[in-house]
TORLO-704741 format. One line per field, with one value per residue (C-alpha): residue number from 0; residue in three letters; chain; x, y, z. Coordinates in Angstrom, 2 decimals. Example, Ala and Ser with C-alpha at 12.3 -4.5 7.8 and 13.67 -1.06 7.14 Angstrom:
BEGIN
num: c(0 1)
residuo: c(ALA SER)
cadena: c(A A)
c1: c(12.30 13.67)
c2: c(-4.50 -1.06)
c3: c(7.80 7.14)
//
This chain:
BEGIN
num: c(0 1 2 3 4 5 6 7 8 9 10 11 12 13 14 15 16 17 18 19 20 21 22 23 24 25 26 27 28 29 30 31 32 33 34 35 36 37 38 39 40 41 42 43 44 45 46 47 48 49 50 51 52 53 54 55 56 57 58 59 60 61 62 63 64 65 66 67 68 69 70 71 72 73 74 75 76 77 78 79 80 81 82 83 84 85 86 87 88 89 90 91 92 93 94 95 96 97 98 99 100 101 102 103 104 105 106 107 108 109 110 111 112 113 114 115 116 117 118 119 120 121 122 123 124 125 126 127 128 129 130 131 132 133 134 135 136 137 138 139 140 141 142 143 144 145 146 147 148 149 150 151 152 153 154 155 156 157 158 159 160 161 162 163 164 165 166 167 168 169 170 171 172 173 174 175 176 177 178 179 180 181 182 183 184 185 186 187 188 189 190 191 192 193 194 195 196 197 198 199 200 201 202 203 204 205 206 207 208 209 210 211 212 213 214 215 216 217 218 219 220 221 222 223 224 225 226 227 228 229 230 231 232 233 234 235 236 237 238 239 240 241 242 243 244 245 246 247 248 249 250 251 252 253 254 255 256 257 258 259 260 261 262 263 264 265 266 267 268 269 270 271 272 273 274 275 276 277 278 279 280 281 282 283 284 285 286 287 288 289 290 291 292 293 294 295 296 297 298 299 300 301 302 303 304 305 306 307 308 309 310 311 312 313 314 315 316 317 318 319 320 321 322 323 324 325 326 327 328 329 330 331 332 333 334 335 336 337 338 339 340 341 342 343 344 345 346 347 348 349 350 351 352 353 354 355 356 357 358 359 360 361 362 363 364 365 366 367 368 369 370 371 372 373 374 375 376 377 378 379 380 381 382 383 384 385 386 387 388 389 390 391 392 393 394 395 396 397 398 399 400 401 402 403 404 405 406 407 408 409 410 411 412 413 414 415 416 417 418 419 420 421 422 423 424 425 426 427 428 429 430 431 432 433 434 435 436 437 438 439 440 441 442 443 444 445 446 447 448 449 450 451 452 453 454 455 456 457 458 459 460 461 462 463 464 465 466 467 468 469 470 471 472 473 474 475 476 477 478 479 480 481 482 483 484 485 486 487 488)
residuo: c(UNK UNK UNK UNK UNK UNK UNK UNK UNK UNK UNK UNK UNK UNK UNK UNK UNK UNK UNK UNK UNK UNK UNK UNK UNK UNK UNK UNK UNK UNK UNK UNK UNK UNK UNK UNK UNK UNK UNK UNK UNK UNK UNK UNK UNK UNK UNK UNK UNK UNK UNK UNK UNK UNK UNK UNK UNK UNK UNK UNK UNK UNK UNK UNK UNK UNK UNK UNK UNK UNK UNK UNK UNK UNK UNK UNK UNK UNK UNK UNK UNK UNK UNK UNK UNK UNK UNK UNK UNK UNK UNK UNK UNK UNK UNK UNK UNK UNK UNK UNK UNK UNK UNK UNK UNK UNK UNK UNK UNK UNK UNK UNK UNK UNK UNK UNK UNK UNK UNK UNK UNK UNK UNK UNK UNK UNK UNK UNK UNK UNK UNK UNK UNK UNK UNK UNK UNK UNK UNK UNK UNK UNK UNK UNK UNK UNK UNK UNK UNK UNK UNK UNK UNK UNK UNK UNK UNK UNK UNK UNK UNK UNK UNK UNK UNK UNK UNK UNK UNK UNK UNK UNK UNK UNK UNK UNK UNK UNK UNK UNK UNK UNK UNK UNK UNK UNK UNK UNK UNK UNK UNK UNK UNK UNK UNK UNK UNK UNK UNK UNK UNK UNK UNK UNK UNK UNK UNK UNK UNK UNK UNK UNK UNK UNK UNK UNK UNK UNK UNK UNK UNK UNK UNK UNK UNK UNK UNK UNK UNK UNK UNK UNK UNK UNK UNK UNK UNK UNK UNK UNK UNK UNK UNK UNK UNK UNK UNK UNK UNK UNK UNK UNK UNK UNK UNK UNK UNK UNK UNK UNK UNK UNK UNK UNK UNK UNK UNK UNK UNK UNK UNK UNK UNK UNK UNK UNK UNK UNK UNK UNK UNK UNK UNK UNK UNK UNK UNK UNK UNK UNK UNK UNK UNK UNK UNK UNK UNK UNK UNK UNK UNK UNK UNK UNK UNK UNK UNK UNK UNK UNK UNK UNK UNK UNK UNK UNK UNK UNK UNK UNK UNK UNK UNK UNK UNK UNK UNK UNK UNK UNK UNK UNK UNK UNK UNK UNK UNK UNK UNK UNK UNK UNK UNK UNK UNK UNK UNK UNK UNK UNK UNK UNK UNK UNK UNK UNK UNK UNK UNK UNK UNK UNK UNK UNK UNK UNK UNK UNK UNK UNK UNK UNK UNK UNK UNK UNK UNK UNK UNK UNK UNK UNK UNK UNK UNK UNK UNK UNK UNK UNK UNK UNK UNK UNK UNK UNK UNK UNK UNK UNK UNK UNK UNK UNK UNK UNK UNK UNK UNK UNK UNK UNK UNK UNK UNK UNK UNK UNK UNK UNK UNK UNK UNK UNK UNK UNK UNK UNK UNK UNK UNK UNK UNK UNK UNK UNK UNK UNK UNK UNK UNK UNK UNK UNK UNK UNK UNK UNK UNK UNK UNK UNK UNK UNK UNK UNK UNK UNK UNK UNK UNK UNK UNK UNK UNK UNK UNK UNK UNK UNK UNK UNK UNK UNK UNK UNK UNK UNK UNK UNK UNK UNK UNK UNK UNK UNK UNK UNK UNK)
cadena: c(A A A A A A A A A A A A A A A A A A A A A A A A A A A A A A A A A A A A A A A A A A A A A A A A A A A A A A A A A A A A A A A A A A A A A A A A A A A A A A A A A A A A A A A A A A A A A A A A A A A A A A A A A A A A A A A A A A A A A A A A A A A A A A A A A A A A A A A A A A A A A A A A A A A A A A A A A A A A A A A A A A A A A A A A A A A A A A A A A A A A A A A A A A A A A A A A A A A A A A A A A A A A A A A A A A A A A A A A A A A A A A A A A A A A A A A A A A A A A A A A A A A A A A A A A A A A A A A A A A A A A A A A A A A A A A A A A A A A A A A A A A A A A A A A A A A A A A A A A A A A A A A A A A A A A A A A A A A A A A A A A A A A A A A A A A A A A A A A A A A A A A A A A A A A A A A A A A A A A A A A A A A A A A A A A A A A A A A A A A A A A A A A A A A A A A A A A A A A A A A A A A A A A A A A A A A A A A A A A A A A A A A A A A A A A A A A A A A A A A A A A A A A A A A A A A A A A A A A A A A A A A A A A A A A A A A A A A A A A A A A A A A A A A A A A)
c1: c(0.35 1.35 0.18 -1.59 -3.84 -7.12 -6.39 -8.25 -11.32 -14.37 -16.92 -15.25 -15.05 -12.66 -12.88 -13.42 -16.93 -18.05 -16.95 -18.25 -21.84 -21.66 -21.08 -24.12 -26.15 -25.54 -26.11 -29.27 -30.58 -29.71 -30.99 -34.31 -35.20 -35.28 -37.36 -39.63 -40.49 -40.33 -43.35 -45.05 -42.64 -43.65 -47.62 -47.34 -48.44 -46.90 -49.05 -47.51 -46.95 -46.96 -46.72 -42.68 -43.53 -43.56 -47.38 -47.39 -50.29 -50.57 -50.03 -46.76 -45.13 -46.05 -44.59 -41.21 -40.71 -40.74 -38.36 -35.97 -36.22 -35.74 -32.37 -31.49 -30.59 -29.24 -26.69 -24.89 -24.01 -21.39 -20.63 -19.68 -17.96 -15.96 -14.78 -13.42 -11.89 -10.57 -11.17 -11.05 -14.35 -13.19 -12.12 -15.75 -17.93 -15.92 -16.65 -20.05 -21.44 -19.46 -22.19 -24.61 -24.61 -24.44 -27.57 -29.84 -27.99 -29.71 -32.67 -32.89 -32.20 -35.01 -37.11 -36.95 -33.46 -33.71 -37.49 -38.72 -36.01 -37.30 -37.92 -34.85 -32.99 -35.02 -33.83 -30.06 -30.10 -31.95 -29.69 -26.78 -28.12 -28.85 -24.85 -23.86 -25.34 -23.94 -20.73 -21.81 -24.09 -22.46 -19.13 -19.98 -21.22 -18.80 -15.74 -17.67 -16.72 -13.31 -12.74 -12.79 -10.32 -12.38 -13.90 -13.97 -17.06 -17.65 -18.60 -22.39 -22.60 -21.04 -23.87 -26.13 -24.71 -24.45 -28.40 -28.69 -26.80 -28.88 -32.09 -31.30 -30.55 -34.19 -35.78 -34.19 -35.22 -38.79 -38.59 -36.44 -36.64 -40.89 -40.53 -37.69 -40.39 -43.21 -40.83 -40.58 -44.20 -44.18 -40.81 -39.22 -36.09 -35.49 -35.90 -33.61 -30.74 -31.38 -30.53 -27.65 -26.10 -26.71 -24.56 -21.64 -21.47 -21.42 -18.51 -16.62 -16.90 -14.81 -12.27 -11.58 -11.63 -10.72 -7.27 -6.56 -9.64 -10.13 -6.13 -5.53 -9.21 -10.85 -7.78 -7.16 -9.52 -10.28 -10.24 -7.37 -5.85 -8.10 -6.42 -2.95 -3.69 -5.74 -2.30 -0.35 -2.11 -2.42 -5.11 -8.72 -10.49 -14.14 -16.54 -20.29 -22.92 -24.23 -27.70 -27.18 -26.07 -28.84 -31.86 -29.92 -30.25 -33.78 -34.83 -32.96 -35.19 -38.43 -38.17 -36.88 -40.37 -41.67 -40.09 -40.91 -44.42 -43.53 -41.54 -43.92 -46.79 -44.02 -42.56 -45.92 -44.90 -42.95 -45.20 -49.38 -49.59 -47.21 -50.00 -53.08 -51.50 -50.60 -54.16 -56.71 -55.76 -56.97 -53.15 -54.41 -53.35 -54.97 -54.05 -50.87 -51.22 -48.48 -46.03 -46.48 -43.25 -42.87 -44.64 -42.04 -39.77 -42.91 -40.81 -37.41 -39.10 -40.36 -37.53 -34.98 -37.95 -39.25 -36.20 -35.03 -38.11 -39.16 -35.00 -35.86 -39.55 -37.55 -34.93 -37.12 -39.34 -36.36 -36.59 -40.25 -38.78 -40.23 -38.37 -36.77 -39.45 -42.75 -40.97 -41.48 -44.47 -45.44 -43.90 -46.10 -49.81 -48.60 -47.96 -51.70 -52.66 -51.00 -52.77 -56.63 -55.54 -56.13 -58.50 -60.20 -59.07 -60.84 -64.02 -64.07 -64.24 -67.35 -66.70 -66.82 -63.22 -63.71 -63.21 -60.76 -59.55 -57.62 -54.27 -54.22 -54.97 -51.67 -49.59 -51.27 -50.44 -46.73 -46.69 -47.91 -45.50 -42.74 -43.67 -43.52 -40.28 -38.92 -40.30 -38.64 -34.91 -33.44 -34.02 -32.91 -29.31 -28.63 -30.29 -28.05 -25.09 -26.04 -27.37 -25.14 -22.07 -19.22 -17.95 -21.09 -21.99 -21.78 -24.10 -26.64 -26.28 -27.06 -30.05 -31.11 -31.08 -32.39 -35.55 -35.52 -34.70 -38.13 -40.21 -39.71 -40.54 -44.02 -44.63 -44.21 -46.64 -49.11 -49.02 -49.69 -52.92 -54.31 -54.91 -53.48 -55.92 -59.23 -61.82 -60.71 -63.60 -62.48 -58.45 -59.95 -62.06 -58.95 -56.51 -59.06 -59.08 -55.16 -55.41 -57.68 -55.54 -52.27 -53.64 -55.58 -51.88 -49.98 -52.24 -52.42 -48.36 -48.17 -50.59 -48.91 -45.48 -46.72 -47.28 -44.39 -41.95 -41.27 -40.25 -38.38 -36.53 -35.53 -34.30 -31.61 -29.94 -29.81 -28.28 -30.04 -28.09 -28.84 -26.10 -25.18 -26.06 -28.84 -26.82 -25.11 -28.79 -29.56 -26.62 -26.78 -30.90 -29.44 -27.13 -29.21 -31.92 -28.39 -27.48 -30.77 -31.02 -27.61 -29.21 -32.46 -33.43)
c2: c(0.51 3.55 5.09 8.09 10.24 12.02 15.83 19.15 19.65 21.47 23.25 21.19 17.38 15.54 16.38 12.90 13.16 15.40 13.30 10.12 12.34 13.00 9.64 8.65 11.25 9.89 6.66 6.65 8.56 5.97 3.30 5.00 6.19 2.62 2.12 4.57 3.29 -1.06 -1.76 0.61 -0.42 -3.94 -3.48 -1.53 -2.61 -3.35 -1.17 -1.89 1.61 3.30 0.81 0.34 -1.85 -5.72 -6.00 -7.94 -8.39 -5.74 -9.07 -10.56 -7.04 -6.64 -10.15 -9.30 -6.18 -7.66 -10.75 -8.06 -5.46 -8.05 -9.27 -5.75 -6.31 -9.73 -9.50 -6.71 -9.33 -11.37 -8.12 -6.86 -9.70 -9.77 -5.87 -7.24 -10.16 -9.32 -6.28 -3.47 -0.91 1.23 -1.40 -3.16 0.03 0.51 -2.94 -3.01 0.53 -0.54 -3.72 -0.94 1.81 -1.96 -2.95 0.45 0.78 -3.24 -1.89 0.97 -0.90 -0.25 -3.13 -2.69 -3.42 -7.02 -8.35 -11.49 -11.10 -8.31 -10.39 -12.35 -8.94 -7.44 -10.38 -10.01 -6.61 -7.16 -9.30 -7.24 -4.21 -6.48 -7.63 -3.99 -3.21 -5.91 -5.15 -1.01 -0.47 -1.75 -0.17 2.87 4.40 1.78 4.27 7.27 6.12 5.27 9.05 9.68 8.55 6.15 8.81 11.79 13.97 14.58 11.39 11.59 14.72 12.92 10.45 13.08 15.12 11.51 10.76 14.03 13.29 9.73 11.66 14.62 12.12 10.09 12.98 13.79 11.33 10.55 14.60 13.99 10.37 11.08 14.52 12.40 9.73 12.70 14.03 10.99 10.04 7.21 5.19 3.79 2.96 6.74 6.65 3.59 5.50 8.91 6.03 4.83 8.15 8.93 6.27 7.17 10.11 8.37 6.56 9.46 11.78 8.32 7.61 11.42 12.51 9.55 8.84 12.40 12.88 9.70 8.71 5.19 4.61 1.48 0.25 -2.37 -5.56 -4.62 -7.79 -9.30 -6.07 -6.61 -10.64 -9.42 -7.06 -9.84 -12.46 -9.79 -9.42 -13.52 -15.71 -14.69 -17.56 -18.49 -17.95 -18.98 -16.23 -14.19 -14.80 -10.89 -11.79 -14.04 -12.06 -9.02 -11.63 -12.21 -8.30 -8.18 -11.16 -10.09 -6.65 -8.66 -10.18 -6.49 -4.79 -7.69 -6.53 -2.66 -2.95 -5.32 -2.27 0.80 -0.83 -1.08 2.49 1.19 -1.30 -1.32 2.90 2.95 1.26 3.18 5.92 5.91 3.96 5.57 8.74 12.19 13.57 17.14 20.35 22.78 21.66 19.59 15.96 15.55 12.26 9.36 9.39 12.81 11.09 8.93 11.73 12.70 10.35 11.80 15.41 14.37 12.40 15.95 18.39 16.60 14.34 17.25 18.12 14.63 14.24 17.29 16.08 12.80 15.43 17.81 15.24 14.42 11.94 11.11 10.25 7.00 3.67 2.25 -0.25 2.44 4.57 0.99 0.75 4.30 4.13 0.79 2.29 5.76 3.44 1.84 5.90 6.00 3.27 4.78 7.86 5.01 3.08 7.06 7.49 4.28 5.58 8.63 6.48 4.48 1.52 3.00 2.57 5.14 7.64 9.13 9.74 13.17 13.13 14.71 11.60 9.59 12.48 12.58 8.36 9.08 11.76 9.93 6.73 8.97 9.94 6.49 5.86 8.44 6.61 3.58 5.01 4.55 1.19 -0.83 -0.80 1.07 -1.77 -4.29 -2.67 -1.61 -5.19 -7.58 -9.65 -8.26 -11.30 -12.04 -9.11 -9.64 -12.17 -10.87 -7.54 -10.37 -11.69 -8.27 -7.44 -11.21 -9.64 -6.33 -8.88 -11.12 -7.74 -6.50 -10.15 -10.52 -6.70 -8.25 -11.22 -8.61 -6.17 -8.83 -9.64 -6.76 -9.91 -11.12 -9.51 -9.33 -5.59 -2.39 -2.53 -5.93 -4.54 -1.49 -3.51 -5.97 -2.70 -1.97 -5.51 -4.78 -1.35 -2.32 -5.76 -3.62 -0.94 -3.16 -5.74 -2.83 -0.82 -4.51 -5.25 -1.68 -2.48 -5.65 -3.78 -1.65 -3.80 -5.73 -2.57 -3.12 -7.11 -6.29 -3.09 -5.39 -8.36 -4.78 -5.02 -1.46 -1.08 2.21 5.05 9.01 11.71 14.15 17.07 17.83 19.27 15.64 13.53 16.09 14.54 11.35 11.24 12.08 9.91 7.21 8.31 9.04 5.06 3.69 5.87 4.49 0.73 1.84 1.29)
c3: c(0.09 -0.79 1.65 -0.90 1.25 -0.09 -1.08 0.20 2.13 1.45 3.32 6.40 4.30 2.85 -1.18 -1.28 0.02 -2.90 -5.34 -3.61 -3.11 -7.34 -7.96 -6.02 -7.05 -10.56 -9.97 -8.14 -11.27 -13.25 -11.70 -10.11 -14.04 -14.49 -11.99 -12.85 -16.30 -15.94 -15.01 -17.89 -20.23 -19.23 -20.13 -22.92 -25.57 -28.83 -32.02 -34.91 -35.14 -31.80 -28.65 -27.68 -24.50 -24.09 -23.48 -20.31 -18.60 -15.45 -12.32 -13.83 -15.04 -11.04 -9.94 -12.20 -10.56 -6.59 -8.25 -9.42 -6.75 -4.08 -5.96 -6.38 -2.22 -2.45 -4.65 -3.17 -0.14 -2.62 -4.34 -0.96 -0.29 -3.69 -2.87 0.87 -0.87 -4.25 -6.23 -3.57 -3.56 -6.23 -8.67 -7.93 -8.41 -12.03 -12.51 -11.24 -12.99 -16.23 -16.16 -15.13 -17.70 -20.46 -18.58 -19.58 -23.29 -23.56 -22.35 -24.65 -27.42 -30.38 -31.00 -34.52 -34.10 -32.14 -34.08 -32.24 -29.41 -27.17 -24.50 -24.56 -25.04 -21.82 -19.99 -20.62 -19.93 -16.24 -15.12 -16.29 -13.68 -11.55 -11.49 -11.87 -8.82 -7.06 -7.26 -6.94 -4.18 -0.88 -1.50 -2.73 1.09 2.42 1.27 2.92 6.28 5.25 4.56 8.76 11.18 13.95 15.79 14.03 15.05 10.69 9.98 10.47 8.69 5.91 5.62 6.30 2.47 1.17 1.55 0.48 -2.18 -3.30 -2.92 -5.18 -7.83 -7.05 -7.14 -10.58 -12.18 -12.28 -13.97 -16.18 -17.38 -17.47 -19.88 -22.14 -22.49 -23.03 -25.58 -27.69 -27.56 -25.12 -26.02 -23.68 -25.07 -24.43 -21.12 -20.49 -22.46 -20.57 -17.14 -18.99 -19.94 -15.92 -15.42 -17.77 -15.84 -12.84 -14.07 -16.25 -12.70 -10.90 -13.33 -13.63 -10.20 -8.19 -7.24 -7.04 -4.16 -2.55 -2.41 -2.11 0.04 -1.47 -3.60 -1.37 -0.41 3.09 4.56 3.09 5.22 8.07 7.85 7.94 10.72 13.07 12.14 13.62 16.41 17.21 16.35 18.32 19.88 18.83 21.18 22.17 22.59 25.98 26.87 26.18 22.31 22.36 22.84 21.20 17.92 18.95 18.18 14.86 14.12 15.07 13.70 10.39 10.35 10.36 7.78 5.90 5.98 6.12 2.30 0.88 1.36 0.75 -2.26 -4.28 -5.08 -8.20 -9.34 -8.51 -7.97 -10.95 -12.82 -10.57 -11.31 -14.98 -15.62 -12.78 -12.42 -13.19 -14.26 -16.35 -14.74 -17.10 -20.62 -19.36 -18.58 -15.58 -16.51 -14.59 -13.58 -11.71 -9.06 -8.32 -7.15 -4.69 -2.25 -2.64 -2.40 1.02 2.47 1.73 3.68 6.22 7.51 9.28 10.69 12.36 13.15 15.28 17.32 18.43 20.25 21.14 22.99 25.19 27.86 25.91 22.66 21.52 21.33 18.18 18.30 18.82 16.33 13.85 14.84 14.39 11.12 9.91 10.85 8.88 5.93 6.63 6.67 3.35 1.51 3.27 0.55 -1.96 -1.03 -0.85 -4.88 -5.97 -3.86 -5.94 -9.47 -7.55 -9.08 -12.60 -14.70 -17.67 -14.40 -13.19 -9.25 -8.32 -8.31 -4.48 -3.30 -4.53 -2.51 0.32 0.22 -0.77 1.58 4.82 3.11 3.75 6.83 7.89 6.10 8.60 11.47 10.85 10.41 13.52 12.82 10.16 9.39 12.45 14.76 13.66 13.79 17.56 18.53 16.50 18.60 16.65 15.54 13.21 12.25 8.71 8.98 10.54 8.00 5.06 7.01 7.59 3.78 3.16 5.00 2.57 -0.45 0.97 1.58 -2.23 -3.34 -1.59 -2.18 -6.29 -5.65 -3.38 -6.14 -8.64 -7.52 -9.19 -11.92 -15.21 -17.96 -17.48 -17.97 -15.89 -13.72 -12.40 -12.04 -10.12 -7.69 -7.60 -6.46 -4.27 -1.94 -2.31 -0.79 1.85 2.69 3.03 4.83 7.22 7.57 8.39 11.33 12.91 12.42 13.82 17.31 17.69 17.72 19.75 22.59 21.79 22.05 26.11 26.12 22.64 24.77 27.73 24.69 23.99 27.58 27.04 23.32 22.99 24.07 23.89 22.56 25.52 23.84 22.08 18.95 19.11 18.66 16.16 14.02 15.03 14.48 10.34 10.05 10.63 8.10 5.95 6.59 5.59 3.02 1.16 1.33 0.11 -3.46)
//
């Protein structure tokens, strides 16, 4: 290792942070742009002159969407291991980014170039994207932490800045890709091309500035360096789990089951709610129709606006601040309230599939879903890092990713109940049943978790600490949200 150090600071942080910020912004732009149009592309009917999609049924499209997002959460486990053991984070990011760009450009290939092989090419593009994401996603966030020495108070603020990059990219993606697709008369290939260009920009930024601004950070496999360090310090004996460690693992497992329920409902945003927006929502403002994908940007916008507000509320509550399980329970209830807005949208249509519901129902649904997500922010990765025994921390983190992967697949299965064809009236009735089912399940789950909260806190055995000052507490709350955003897809 040459020991080359990163150069310079900006706004009190290493310049490398803003390199990683910009890299992640364009990568998230690419991913969310593709995610916003994936289901719409699948269900779009190919006409002799017009359509640009694959003509799948809505049920099949949402089911595939669930499988895709589930795999997006599983492959980072392999990509993280490859980077730690063999590649190093920087090389993994470059390879992963190149594969993701290739996947986007494969999806962008015009159907006229590949007559009869559209579905096969689509699967190749999607598979390449999944593999590339696995290499890219787990390593960019890790490098943010590596910019700072252990105990550096600036680290929490760094993740806050990084998380803003994620949400700026997510916000821009729906707006830009929707506008591009609309400008080209519904040609989704142009949307995928736009996503591919975003990924190329992310790669170019890494190529040009990484060595200068990051030094040797991420160049060498971390596990290899750690192994050499441990061998020099002597062997570490394996010890059985203590009762406290077993109790804390129980908390992770119980909360994992509830996280499946939350994310299975939340991830309807890119599937069922996306289709409902497209088919059953009045998106007209005067003589202009709001593109469907623009609604996918609401979550990111609400997070940027309200994350500091929610964090401040918890701090101002002081000793009355709810514990983590209670916050999670509140998140589940808020998710259910969001789906009450979707029920309202269906009721407004009065059973008439040719009618349209107000777009404000969707805005309300996305708002409460985001509020639920922000109540969930002290859980997840932060909880695993606090509760998992150090010697099996990676295993428990893998288990948590597995819960999120299962949630995405379950969400796809649930959303697919809208049907595999049939009349619009039947699809509307099915959507109503799904919205109601998720709302009831979320609310009941939240109530159950609320009554379990005290027991779960007991099992944590004091792992929930509190900052000494209000400023430290606020910084920690925002940073925890940032950690969560760092793995959200």
